[in-house]
N, C-alpha and C positions, 0 to 999 in steps of 0.2 A: 545534529542538534546538541547543544552544549549542556553539560551537567552543571547544575547550580545548586548551592546549598541555601535553603530558605529557613527562616526562623522556625517554621513548622517541622523542619528536619531534625532539630535538636531534641534529644530525648526528654528534656525538661520543659519544652515549649508549652505555654499555656497552663503551667502547673501540673501537667500530666506526670504520672509516676513512671520512672524509667524501669523497664524490665530487661535485664541483660539477655541478649540472644545467645543461643548455644551454637557457636561457630566451630565446626569440626575441622580437624587437620589430618584426617586419615589419608594414607598414601593413595594417590590416584593411579589408575592403570595408565600405561604409556599411551600417548595420542594427543590429538589437538582438541581442545575444549573451546567452543565458540560461546563466549559468555555475553549474554545480553545485559546492558547497563541502563540506568535511568535516562529518560529523555528530558527530564526536568528536575523533579524532586528526588534527592538522593535516597530517601527512604523507600522508593519504589523498587529498589534492588531486592532480589530474592535471597532467601537463606542459602539455597544451593549455590548461587553465584558467589556468595561470601565464602562458602566452604571451598569452592574451587580456587578462588583467588588466594585463599589462605594456604592451600595445600600444593598448588602447582609448582613444579621445580623451575620452570622458566615462564616469565610473563612477557607477552607481546601486546602492543597497543598502537592504534592509529595515532594517538596523541599521548605520549608518556606522562605529560603533566596532568592531564585529566584523570588518568588512571591512578597516579600517585595521590591526587587530591581525594578521589573517591575512596581509596583504601584508608587514607588518614581519617576521613569522616567516620568510617565504620571500625576503626581500630585494628585494621589488618596490617601486621608488620611485614616489612620486606625481608628481614632476617638475612640480609646480604644477597638476596636474589636479584638477578638482573632483569630490568624491563627493557626489552628490545623494541626499538621503533620500527613499525611496519605500516607503510602507507603507499599511496599511488606512486609517489616519486622515488621510492627506494625499494619497492617490492622485489625487483629482480636481484638486487644485492642482498637483501635481508632474508629472502626465502630459503636459501641453502642452509643457513645456520639453524633455522627452525626444523627443516627436514632432517638435518644431522642429529639434532637433539632427540627427536622422536625415534629415529632409527637406533639411537643409543639406549632406548628404553626410558626416556624421560617424558613427563607430562608437561604440556604447554597450554597455557590459557591465553586466548586472544580476545581483546576487546576493541571494538570500533569506538569512534569518538563518543557516540551515544546510541542507545537502542540496540537492535539485533544485528550482529555482524552479517555481512553479505547482502543486506537490503540496502542497495545504493551505497555500499561501502566496499573497501578493497580486499575482501577476504576470499573471493571466488577461486583465484588461481592457487592460493595457499591450500584451501580445503581439497581442491581437485587433485593437486600434485601429491598431497599426503595420502589420499585415498588410492591413487594410482600406484604409489610406492608400497602399498600394503598396510599403511598405518590406519589407525582408528580415528574417526572424526565424531565428536560428541556435541550435541546441541544442549546448551544450558539456557532454556527459554526465559523470557522476561519481557521487559518493555519494548514496544515497537511503535514508532510514529504512524506507520501504515495502519496497524490495527486500531490504535487509539483514535485516529481520524475517522475510520469507518464506524467506530462505535458511537461517535457523537454527531456525525454529519447529518444523519437523518435520511440518507440515501439507501436504495436497495442493496442488500449485502449477499443475496443468494448467488450472484455472479458478478465478480469484479476483476479488474485488471490493474496491476501496479505498473504504471507507465514510467516511473523514475523521474529524473529531472528533465524539465522542458529545455529544448535547445535555446541557447542565448541569442543566436542570430534570428532576425525576424523572418526571413524567407524560409529558413529551415523549420522554425517554429510553426509557421502557417501550414507547411506540408505535413508536419507531425500531427497537428490538430485535425487536419482533414482526414488523416488515417484513423485517428481515434473516433471521429464522427461516424464511421461506418461499423463500429464494434458495438454490438448490442449488450452492453454491460456497464456497470459503474466503473469509472476510471479514476485512479488515485495518482496525483501528480505532486512531486516535490518541486518547490519553486523558491527562488530568491525573493525575500520580502520587497526588494527594490524593483523587481521586474514583474510582480504579480499583476499590476495594473495593465502592463503591456500584454501580458498573457490573455487577460480578459478582453481587451480591445480586439485582439486577433480572433478570439473565440466569437465575439459578437459579430464579426464580419460574415460568419457562416451560420451561426446558431445562437443568436442573442437571447432566445427564449429558453435555452437549455437550463434546467434546474441544477444549481451547483451549491456547494458549501465551501467556505473558506475557514479553515481551522488554524488558529494562531496561538502560539505559546502553549501548546498542549501540556497539561499536568502542572503548569506553573501558576503563579499568583494571578497574572493578568490573562488567563486563558479566555479566548473569545471564539465563538463560532457564528459566522454570518451565513444565512441561507436565503436563497431566492434565485430569480432568473439572472443569467450572466450580465445582461445589460443594466439591471438595477444595481447589482453589486459593483460593477465597473464604475458607476457614477459615485458610489460611496467611498471608493478608495482615493486618497489624495494623490496628486501628481508624483510626489516623491516616493510613493509606495507605502508599505506598512513597516512596522517594527517587530522584531522577533522572528522566530521560526514559523514557516507557513507550509501547510499542506492543503492543496486544492482537490476537492472531490467532485467530479462531474457525474451527475445522475445519468442513467441510460438515455440515449437519444429517443425523442418522441417517435412513435410509430406513425409513418406517413400513410394516411388512409387513401385507398384507391378510389377513383371516381366511379360513377355508375357504369360508364362505358367499359371500364376495365373489369368490373365485376361481372357484367353480362358476358363479356368475351371469355372470361375464365369459366363461367358456367357452361357456355356453349361447348368448350373443349372437353368437358367432363360428362355432361348429361347424356351423351351418346354412348357412354361406356360404363356408367355407374348409376346407382339409384339416386333419387333426388336428395335423400337424407345424407348420403355420403358426399355427394357433390357440394351441397350447402356447407357441410362441416369443413371440408377441405378448403373451399374458397374463402369462407369466413376467417379461417386461421391464416391463410396466405395474404389476404388483403387488409386484415385488421378491422373489417366492418362487422357490426353485430350480426349474429346468426339470424335473428328475426328479420333484419333488413334483407339479407341475402335470400332468405326463404321467400319473402314477399316478391322479390324480383324474379325468382325462379318460377313462382306461380304465374306471374304476369307474362313471362315468356311462354309458358304453356298455353295460357288462354289466347295469346296472340298468334299461336302457332309458329313461334320463332324457332323452336327446336324441331329438328327433322325426325327425331326418334321419340314418338309418344310413349313407347314402352319404357324408355329410360326414366320417364317421369312418374311411373307408377310406384 
């Protein structure tokens, strides 16, 4: 997600009084500092991130132009320091230089294009190799499109899965979505704005009623969150897709309720070896049926003499 400077990012915007921030330049301990940067508004950066960018002896970035722009906005000077390019296409060539710098006792700050490094960004091998070599890896937390989307989506957050970017090929995407359908958790997906309609069309083939949220341009001027069943939102999206950065949040799949025959069979297998109370509780949890309904069915089975062990119903 691209960093952008908005009018509200300027200290004097709207007549607000500018208060200079205290940015420190204390020497950092040797190691890799994974610096989170804004996903939209430049003022979403943390003071600690500015401290690290101000003090690190070597800077590395997925996009050096984005980091230069961000530092210029906040008045962080380069002071002759190098900004090393590190991204998916040059990681194997660039990684040795960063490893060597840290081995020599230097501090290195790494920024992905926007947001938190390593979340769908190319810092994993770098952090792993530095840790394996005995170096320190430090997190400098801040903005994250993943967490921002969860905060505004309106979907359950007690259990969630970050699924990353959806596959671009339709057949692979369908297989990928079918795997997600079996996971009892909210799923967060990064998707190209041009392909989001195709993603929803594929989702509708298997679960058009699934409750989802489409979060667009998070933290920016035209931020938008659309919520509803997949089939409804698929119709709202134009054929050419959306504009801006997009995060799709899938609510947990609906619990499929077992039919009466399945509930009765589940009761039969338990009533011979446990009390009615325990059997009803276990079957209700397994089948998703209300406990009162399962209890009434157990009583009916007792009255009809369906169960072979009357003692178990006591």
